[in-house]
BARO-421614 format. One record per residue (C-alpha): z, x, y; residue in one letter. Coordinates in steps of 0.2 Angstrom, whole numbers, plus 5000, padded with zeros to 4 digits. Layout:
! residues N
<pt c3="Z" c1="X" c2="Y" rest="A"/>
...
***
This chain:
! residues 81
<pt c3="4519" c1="4812" c2="5227" rest="X"/>
<pt c3="4515" c1="4813" c2="5245" rest="X"/>
<pt c3="4497" c1="4819" c2="5241" rest="X"/>
<pt c3="4485" c1="4807" c2="5249" rest="X"/>
<pt c3="4472" c1="4810" c2="5235" rest="X"/>
<pt c3="4485" c1="4803" c2="5223" rest="X"/>
<pt c3="4486" c1="4787" c2="5233" rest="X"/>
<pt c3="4467" c1="4786" c2="5235" rest="X"/>
<pt c3="4465" c1="4788" c2="5216" rest="X"/>
<pt c3="4478" c1="4774" c2="5212" rest="X"/>
<pt c3="4470" c1="4763" c2="5225" rest="X"/>
<pt c3="4452" c1="4766" c2="5218" rest="X"/>
<pt c3="4459" c1="4763" c2="5200" rest="X"/>
<pt c3="4468" c1="4747" c2="5205" rest="X"/>
<pt c3="4452" c1="4741" c2="5214" rest="X"/>
<pt c3="4441" c1="4745" c2="5199" rest="X"/>
<pt c3="4454" c1="4736" c2="5187" rest="X"/>
<pt c3="4453" c1="4720" c2="5199" rest="X"/>
<pt c3="4434" c1="4721" c2="5199" rest="X"/>
<pt c3="4433" c1="4722" c2="5180" rest="X"/>
<pt c3="4445" c1="4708" c2="5178" rest="X"/>
<pt c3="4436" c1="4697" c2="5191" rest="X"/>
<pt c3="4419" c1="4700" c2="5182" rest="X"/>
<pt c3="4425" c1="4696" c2="5165" rest="X"/>
<pt c3="4434" c1="4680" c2="5171" rest="X"/>
<pt c3="4418" c1="4675" c2="5180" rest="X"/>
<pt c3="4408" c1="4678" c2="5165" rest="X"/>
<pt c3="4420" c1="4668" c2="5154" rest="X"/>
<pt c3="4419" c1="4654" c2="5167" rest="X"/>
<pt c3="4400" c1="4653" c2="5167" rest="X"/>
<pt c3="4400" c1="4653" c2="5148" rest="X"/>
<pt c3="4413" c1="4639" c2="5148" rest="X"/>
<pt c3="4402" c1="4629" c2="5160" rest="X"/>
<pt c3="4387" c1="4632" c2="5150" rest="X"/>
<pt c3="4396" c1="4626" c2="5134" rest="X"/>
<pt c3="4402" c1="4610" c2="5143" rest="X"/>
<pt c3="4384" c1="4607" c2="5150" rest="X"/>
<pt c3="4377" c1="4608" c2="5132" rest="X"/>
<pt c3="4390" c1="4596" c2="5126" rest="X"/>
<pt c3="4386" c1="4583" c2="5139" rest="X"/>
<pt c3="4367" c1="4585" c2="5135" rest="X"/>
<pt c3="4369" c1="4583" c2="5116" rest="X"/>
<pt c3="4380" c1="4567" c2="5117" rest="X"/>
<pt c3="4373" c1="4551" c2="5114" rest="X"/>
<pt c3="4368" c1="4543" c2="5130" rest="X"/>
<pt c3="4368" c1="4560" c2="5138" rest="X"/>
<pt c3="4357" c1="4554" c2="5152" rest="X"/>
<pt c3="4371" c1="4544" c2="5159" rest="X"/>
<pt c3="4360" c1="4531" c2="5166" rest="X"/>
<pt c3="4371" c1="4516" c2="5161" rest="X"/>
<pt c3="4390" c1="4517" c2="5161" rest="X"/>
<pt c3="4397" c1="4515" c2="5143" rest="X"/>
<pt c3="4409" c1="4501" c2="5140" rest="X"/>
<pt c3="4427" c1="4506" c2="5136" rest="X"/>
<pt c3="4434" c1="4503" c2="5119" rest="X"/>
<pt c3="4447" c1="4490" c2="5115" rest="X"/>
<pt c3="4462" c1="4501" c2="5116" rest="X"/>
<pt c3="4456" c1="4507" c2="5133" rest="X"/>
<pt c3="4454" c1="4490" c2="5140" rest="X"/>
<pt c3="4471" c1="4485" c2="5133" rest="X"/>
<pt c3="4479" c1="4500" c2="5142" rest="X"/>
<pt c3="4470" c1="4496" c2="5158" rest="X"/>
<pt c3="4476" c1="4478" c2="5157" rest="X"/>
<pt c3="4494" c1="4485" c2="5154" rest="X"/>
<pt c3="4493" c1="4497" c2="5169" rest="X"/>
<pt c3="4486" c1="4483" c2="5180" rest="X"/>
<pt c3="4501" c1="4472" c2="5175" rest="X"/>
<pt c3="4513" c1="4486" c2="5179" rest="X"/>
<pt c3="4505" c1="4488" c2="5196" rest="X"/>
<pt c3="4507" c1="4469" c2="5200" rest="X"/>
<pt c3="4526" c1="4470" c2="5195" rest="X"/>
<pt c3="4528" c1="4485" c2="5206" rest="X"/>
<pt c3="4520" c1="4477" c2="5220" rest="X"/>
<pt c3="4530" c1="4462" c2="5218" rest="X"/>
<pt c3="4546" c1="4472" c2="5218" rest="X"/>
<pt c3="4540" c1="4481" c2="5234" rest="X"/>
<pt c3="4537" c1="4464" c2="5242" rest="X"/>
<pt c3="4554" c1="4458" c2="5237" rest="X"/>
<pt c3="4548" c1="4444" c2="5226" rest="X"/>
<pt c3="4558" c1="4439" c2="5210" rest="X"/>
<pt c3="4548" c1="4439" c2="5194" rest="X"/>
***
């Protein structure tokens, strides 16, 4: 086990394994990005020139969050509600 060629072989094998893993991960990442780009292009209003209006449930949720923020700010300021 003290043979230097053994360690060189193991290091080369490990390096090759890491290179293969990195290549396949990068290929998958590029494919995922291409898929997301296609999804964005095929959506209605894909040009994104005008921002879309949020739906009613999103507006209610935003209003609820704003109210919670106001209450937390009042608590932080020491104001009784």
